[in-house]
Every structure is written in structure tokens, then in C-alpha cells.
C-alpha positions in Angstrom: 203.1 160.8 147.9 201.2 162.0 144.8 197.7 163.4 145.1 196.7 161.0 142.4 194.3 158.1 143.0 193.7 155.4 140.4 190.5 153.5 140.7 190.7 150.0 139.0 187.9 147.7 138.0 188.9 144.2 138.9 187.6 141.6 136.4 188.9 142.2 132.9 191.5 144.8 134.1 193.5 143.2 136.9 192.5 139.6 136.2 191.0 137.6 133.4 187.2 137.9 133.3 184.8 135.0 133.0 181.1 135.0 131.8 180.6 132.5 134.7 182.0 134.9 137.3 185.2 134.6 139.3 184.0 132.3 142.1 187.2 131.2 143.8 190.9 131.9 144.2 191.5 129.1 141.8 189.6 131.1 139.1 191.5 134.3 139.8 194.2 134.7 137.2 196.0 138.1 137.0 196.4 139.4 133.4 200.0 139.8 132.1 201.5 143.0 133.4 198.6 143.9 135.7 200.3 143.3 139.0 203.5 145.0 137.8 201.3 148.0 136.7 199.9 148.3 140.2 203.4 148.1 141.6 204.6 150.9 139.3 201.7 153.1 140.4 202.6 152.4 144.1 206.2 153.3 143.5 205.1 156.5 141.9 203.2 157.4 145.0 199.8 156.8 143.5 197.0 155.5 145.7 195.3 152.4 144.1 191.7 151.5 145.0 189.8 148.6 143.4 186.1 149.3 142.5 184.2 146.2 141.4 180.7 144.9 140.8 180.4 141.5 142.4 176.7 140.4 141.9 177.8 136.8 142.3 177.5 137.5 146.1 173.8 138.2 146.0 173.2 135.5 143.3 174.5 133.0 145.9 177.4 131.9 143.7 180.2 133.2 145.9 180.2 133.3 149.7 181.4 136.6 151.1 184.3 134.7 152.8 185.6 133.5 149.4 185.4 137.0 147.9 187.4 138.2 150.9 189.9 135.4 150.2 190.2 136.4 146.6 190.8 140.0 147.5 193.3 139.0 150.2 195.2 136.9 147.6 195.3 139.9 145.2 196.6 142.1 148.0 199.3 139.5 148.9 200.5 139.1 145.3 200.7 142.9 144.8 202.4 143.3 148.2 204.9 140.6 147.5 206.1 142.6 144.4 206.3 145.9 146.3 202.9 147.3 145.5 199.9 148.3 147.6 196.2 148.3 147.2 194.9 151.0 149.5 191.3 149.6 149.6 188.8 147.5 147.7 185.2 148.5 147.4 182.6 146.1 145.9 178.9 146.1 145.1 177.3 142.7 146.0 173.9 143.6 144.5 172.1 142.1 141.5 171.7 144.5 138.5 168.0 144.8 139.2 168.3 145.7 142.9 168.4 149.4 142.1 171.3 150.2 144.5 173.5 153.3 144.3 176.8 151.4 144.4 176.6 149.3 141.3 178.5 150.7 138.4 177.6 152.6 136.2 176.4 154.5 139.3 179.2 156.3 141.1 178.4 155.1 144.7 181.5 153.0 145.2 183.8 155.8 144.0 182.1 158.4 146.1 182.3 156.1 149.1 186.0 155.6 148.5 186.5 159.4 148.1 184.8 160.1 151.4 186.7 157.4 153.3 190.1 158.4 151.9 189.7 162.1 151.4 190.2 161.8 147.6 189.9 164.8 145.3 188.0 163.1 142.5 189.2 165.7 139.9 192.7 164.4 140.6 191.8 160.7 140.0 191.7 158.3 137.1 189.2 155.4 136.7 190.5 152.5 134.6 188.0 149.9 133.4 187.2 147.5 130.6 183.5 148.3 130.2 181.2 151.2 129.6 179.9 150.9 133.2 183.4 151.6 134.5 183.9 154.7 132.3 180.4 156.0 133.1 180.9 155.5 136.8 184.2 157.4 136.7 182.6 160.2 134.8 179.5 160.4 137.0 181.7 160.5 140.1 183.8 163.4 138.7 187.0 161.5 138.1 189.5 163.8 136.2 190.2 161.1 133.6 188.9 157.7 132.5 190.9 155.0 130.7 189.4 152.0 128.9 191.6 148.9 128.6 191.2 146.4 125.8 191.6 143.3 128.0 187.9 142.9 128.6 184.8 144.3 126.9 186.4 147.3 125.1 184.8 146.9 121.7 181.3 146.6 123.2 182.1 149.4 125.6 183.2 151.8 122.9 180.0 151.2 120.9 177.9 151.7 124.0 179.7 154.9 125.0 179.5 156.3 121.4 175.7 155.7 121.5 175.6 157.7 124.7 177.8 160.5 123.3 180.6 159.6 125.7 184.1 158.5 125.4 187.1 157.7 127.7 190.0 160.0 127.8 192.3 157.3 126.6 192.1 153.7 125.3 195.0 151.4 126.3 195.9 147.9 125.4 196.0 146.7 129.0 196.6 147.9 132.6 200.4 148.1 132.0 199.8 150.4 129.0 197.3 152.5 130.9 199.9 153.0 133.7 202.5 154.0 131.0 200.1 156.6 129.8 199.3 158.0 133.3 203.0 158.2 134.2 204.0 159.6 130.7 201.3 162.3 131.0 202.8 163.4 134.4 199.6 162.8 136.3 201.4 161.1 139.1 
């Protein structure tokens, strides 16, 4: 088993995002190559943890039971192909709630690190937004990767204004996994 942990944002990285939120299993559509990317990480001995903002919970748009069902479906699809998601951490709060767990704050990553004994310097955060990259950097992840399957253009502009940048930009999760494995991080 590798010491590497990869944190993945969900919407826009693993599955297609929606401006109307992903509210049911019927709206959850994995992006091409994303499930296979998770499987490849698992086979390389990498621990995979999903880190996701899900304010639709506190907005009353998605019952917690349906979010759990979406996440169980994700785990089932990944497992059926030989992969594993070690854990899923989500923030149910509204952006104005001022919590410590909503990305770009590092709370979810720090909680995952504590629960699983993760050395954050030996981890990678993969996301599609500036919030993901900033959360990974604030938590002390060794590397951050921005994928272009979500909000990458807006993210790069926002990060540039903040004087930040990801360590790598990849077309999608599969390409991000290629980069991680090619670099020998796993």
C-alpha cells in the first residue's frame, strides 16, 4: 500500500456538475474515465477520499438519505470495477453559515487526515474549482491538481488573482491519475 492519499472533489471531477445541484441518483452521471481513474489509483495502492461541498442539504433540496444513496451508488460503481473509495466527507452547510468544513476552508481534509492518519504532505487534492485547490493548499496537501471538466477557466482566473496556482492542470480525472502515476507519487 502506498502512503499516498488522493482527495477528490465530487461534482465536476467524478461526475457531471449541474448549476441546479445533483439532487438524486438519477442526476448522478460519472464523467468519462473518472471511475476507471479511481480504480487505477486503488490498484496502485492509493487511498481515495471524496471531499465535497453539498449545501443542497441545508438548502432543503436534497434529503440526507438521498445524498447517502448517491454516495452508496458511487461506491458500488467503483467497487464493481475493482476500485475503492476509502471515505466520503461532505459539508452540508450554506456558504453563508461560516463553518470550518466548507471548501475553500480545509476542515474536511483535516478531519479525513485525523480519522485516517494521513500525512497531508504526502497527499494530492484534485478538484475543478479554486475552492478545491485553496482547500488542498490550506490543509497542507503536497500537491494540487485542477481538472478541466468543471470550472477550470474561472478557477485559474480566481487563483491567479490570489497569487496561487495548482501544481498541475489536467484535462480530466483520468489524465490527473496519469500524471500522479507518471510522477511516481504512488
